[in-house]
Steps between C-alpha positions, in 0.01 A plus 500: 500500500311498828222252582264563791456220764240236421320566828418824680473848376864615507616645168813701445457855358725725302495875471359647174738796547798261543411343164507837333120515443309826503325458835258788424396345175464155658282638778294678234455171301391316812265774600345495152463117520314552824240722328440220242325256739823315572510305820876416493813598307844345560826589330794257537860544391702178503236363734523783757200727565546846359138605559194338643169677534149387604155659467139422582586317818736247329800340682793285406303184565162588342430307179254514210472356149753616248294393200708435186821599669478147628542361150871553519503291819321225310764516221773458759321200653467335155877547457561330837281203401686469172830503679379217721409301188126500570410667171651653190367829367518353146241243613146541375250607761290200413776258581484629859134576567330280236303601188190717493633785719442755218232562237752485220511126409685560169800673667484387867745214442764753386468748789795462739567623849740753341209644303311552827803675650536732197126572460512357154264196522304627199171487689257772605338557838267207443803282414379475134746494211599834359857455374771230479676447837813712536412750223312770684519661847165539672469575871272211586411431866301184435787346322741613775293335767576163333857535637376419846356171386824436312712562808287292730469205261881518443546490878280196530199667647175344378287805584539866421423668835621802706645272767686296238644815328620646830646160603699510178615867510591542868785246531614557138515880515323707767658343814846503335511874455290607801169585321311454823164647403491358145219260401287415205126576523226391254456697179158666498544701176425259218354189643802306386660272759817690599652709765618856587784578730450699819802634680652806672708770334808364674430152356471665155839661562651167604388341177632799300836461682512131405456600130760770535747242634421256207316240704741479790429592864789566735723247325229234442363428154126519519493452124845402354379474136649819367388423146137495616547825695650663192203381287262617770638853479552507117259555212290186464311588179581711201147625518570669834868547586406670826381172660704206632351219704214666682733799552493842337824631345589866448727659241364318199416660164141377513238379742146368520274568802214300648170550319294381205671250270501751219699769684797617291865475590630830642834660445751560776554352849223439754649758741714755313640668814597178680843330449510312174606176666205502741293186554160538654221292658190711436147446629154646493452765766850626427684225692864538394826324544778677301857353470790685339825307488701805377392708796504195741159618593163348602194718531155375606165665522190352670163664499184567299474631142670834489229675288235407746280347234445135566293464180787638283775301663793388274586130553879569514660798335345832598570870506629468855812324375626788287394775741671330792820437309517855373519600867738217601733588220552845640569345843731217390690714250547244229 
């Protein structure tokens, strides 16, 4: 496994042809991605760059928000704080942030940090009670934003602020793997106090490489708790086996997608053409970090919503995923 230097822009490459990939099909997949309002696509094999393309004036250092793809980064940070003994994911949210954070007084005392990570708090978008904690998956951004307050309180920060969140994340994660452009910015979507990650495509690739290497970076354990990492990338609720801890999982028999609480469970994996062992950090605007251990591959896509319709913009899983992986499958020959 190769790890790029923490400083500078040097990054070792590897030939797609040398790996036995179909170079014509790979070029076609990248060309297609460029027509879908992508600003960057990177393909890594064992940490080495197989392909890297930019559009719309983007460069290796340009950054922008990655929306809900940053949720997986949050889950990793929670794991680091647990490893340091600052919190336990089995703790109730109220034990860390105090009571009254929700509008579900009857169940609030039973909602744990783990429920926030698995999107199973049992609350709706107004944080009102809908179901018992842990019994039903619902992609709930207002509940997710509570994880920032949880992390900062666990770290001893009295205030939830952008400066405090970056002061926590940079030495704990970003600086240790060379995510030089990464930083949390205020959430402007829901009015909830929380943050969205902004970073470059290369920083997305670095985080994907860290996940591919099971929390280790060039021999250093960034997160040594392998049990937490397994749980993060394993089914966290029976109601949606395609979701771990703020991370999407492919290859499962069923899945639920973001949308109204009453949406049904759908049959089949989230991305049928992608490797069945794929993990994914997926965000609005088709921000993507895909990790496939079996192929030793990381693929990232930065940009705007592929369909060009900002009003009909899926929060995570979208048609881009399947269309892109149909093309990558031809190129990677798996």
